[in-house]
KOLZAKOL-388274 format. One record per residue (C-alpha): x, y, z negated; residue in one letter. Coordinates in steps of 0.1 Angstrom, whole numbers, padded with zeros to 4 digits, always signed. Example, Ala and Ser with C-alpha at 12.3 -4.5 7.8 and 13.67 -1.06 7.14 Angstrom:
BEGIN
+0123-0045-0078A+0137-0011-0071S
//
This chain:
BEGIN
-0523+0668-1520X-0522+0680-1484X-0502+0654-1464X-0513+0664-1429X-0479+0680-1422X-0458+0651-1433X-0435+0640-1405X-0441+0605-1389X-0405+0596-1398X-0413+0601-1435X-0445+0581-1432X-0426+0553-1414X-0402+0550-1444X-0429+0547-1471X-0437+0510-1465X-0400+0502-1468X-0397+0522-1501X-0429+0503-1513X-0414+0469-1504X-0381+0476-1521X-0397+0490-1552X-0421+0460-1554X-0390+0437-1554X-0373+0459-1582X-0404+0458-1602X-0407+0420-1600X-0371+0417-1610X-0379+0437-1642X-0361+0470-1633X-0377+0498-1651X-0360+0529-1637X-0336+0537-1608X-0318+0567-1596X-0319+0580-1560X-0282+0569-1557X-0290+0534-1568X-0320+0532-1544X-0297+0546-1516X-0272+0518-1522X-0300+0492-1519X-0319+0507-1489X-0289+0522-1470X-0308+0555-1469X-0289+0585-1482X-0299+0597-1517X-0306+0632-1503X-0330+0617-1477X-0348+0598-1504X-0352+0629-1526X-0365+0649-1496X-0390+0622-1487X-0403+0620-1522X-0405+0658-1526X-0430+0658-1498X-0453+0642-1524X-0444+0659-1555X-0410+0644-1563X-0419+0617-1588X-0386+0618-1606X-0371+0634-1637X-0338+0652-1639X-0313+0629-1656X-0338+0600-1657X-0343+0590-1621X-0375+0573-1611X-0398+0549-1632X-0400+0520-1608X-0435+0508-1616X-0449+0544-1615X-0432+0552-1582X-0444+0519-1567X-0480+0526-1577X-0479+0562-1564X-0465+0552-1530X-0491+0525-1529X-0518+0552-1534X-0502+0574-1508X-0504+0544-1484X-0540+0537-1493X-0533+0504-1509X-0553+0512-1540X-0584+0504-1520X-0594+0473-1501X-0594+0475-1463X-0616+0450-1443X-0603+0437-1410X-0613+0415-1382X-0590+0399-1356X-0601+0397-1319X-0582+0367-1305X-0579+0333-1319X-0548+0322-1301X-0515+0315-1316X-0509+0351-1328X-0544+0355-1342X-0540+0323-1361X-0507+0333-1375X-0520+0366-1387X-0550+0349-1403X-0529+0324-1421X-0504+0349-1435X-0515+0353-1471X-0494+0383-1481X-0518+0407-1464X-0546+0401-1490X-0521+0408-1518X-0518+0443-1503X-0555+0448-1501X-0560+0438-1464X-0589+0414-1463X-0596+0395-1431X-0634+0391-1428X-0637+0375-1394X-0620+0363-1362X-0635+0365-1327X-0627+0349-1293X-0643+0344-1259X-0631+0308-1254X-0660+0284-1260X-0636+0257-1271X-0624+0278-1301X-0658+0290-1312X-0668+0273-1345X-0633+0262-1354X-0619+0270-1388X-0587+0290-1391X-0579+0292-1428X-0611+0304-1445X-0625+0320-1414X-0646+0304-1386X-0641+0317-1350X-0671+0336-1338X-0682+0345-1303X-0676+0380-1288X-0712+0388-1284X-0715+0390-1322X-0687+0414-1325X-0706+0448-1328X-0731+0436-1352X-0704+0420-1375X-0684+0453-1376X-0714+0473-1385X-0730+0450-1411X-0697+0442-1428X-0682+0477-1429X-0650+0468-1411X-0622+0493-1414X-0595+0480-1391X-0597+0459-1359X-0567+0438-1349X-0563+0431-1312X-0544+0399-1306X-0553+0392-1270X-0537+0397-1235X-0537+0432-1222X-0563+0424-1196X-0591+0425-1222X-0577+0448-1248X-0589+0480-1233X-0626+0469-1231X-0623+0455-1267X-0609+0488-1280X-0638+0507-1262X-0664+0484-1279X-0650+0487-1314X-0645+0524-1312X-0683+0528-1302X-0690+0509-1335X-0673+0536-1354X-0638+0519-1359X-0611+0545-1366X-0581+0523-1369X-0567+0495-1345X-0537+0473-1349X-0528+0466-1313X-0506+0436-1304X-0517+0436-1268X-0490+0446-1245X-0507+0478-1233X-0513+0513-1246X-0548+0521-1256X-0564+0554-1248X-0588+0562-1277X-0607+0593-1287X-0592+0618-1310X-0597+0607-1347X-0590+0570-1339X-0555+0558-1349X-0537+0530-1331X-0506+0512-1344X-0489+0494-1315X-0469+0463-1321X-0453+0453-1290X-0431+0423-1299X-0413+0421-1265X-0403+0458-1269X-0385+0449-1303X-0368+0420-1286X-0356+0441-1257X-0343+0467-1282X-0324+0439-1299X-0310+0428-1265X-0298+0464-1258X-0280+0466-1292X-0263+0433-1285X-0248+0445-1252X-0234+0477-1266X
//
């Protein structure tokens, strides 16, 4: 299936579909129509059908969607049928919170290591991981076949860290630093700027 021309808007909705379908599956729901899913998700039934048609449709006329099948297929589209190995750069409050959030592993995201430059943090345990020094970063990435690097440090060091991990072959960065990263073509960056979300909420409150 060629998904290169799928819009970013459709892709951004897939995790939400996956989450809602997971809840329905856990509740024992076996099938659902686009109209019923629309009522739950507050997305139009037409939009749901259009989104799913980008990937072959999944439904049957007069039957709707098999919840477990649709959940599994969207998981495959999202790459969740394979394990992804991550490391975190930054053992501060955010890095610790991410490490201790167990639901990531249930989705196939496995944290393999956490790194920091602060000598007082080196050797400390965070969950199952031990904080390692930054000078071991490259060797660890290469030897452990890391897929994704999480940057959870202030913006002053984020650019140099991104450059280092890209040189190791990393193709995906989850960036929590409050700066935009310039990376080569073929490297994807998902920016999570927490203050931007809060400012957006502030704007909506004032309208």
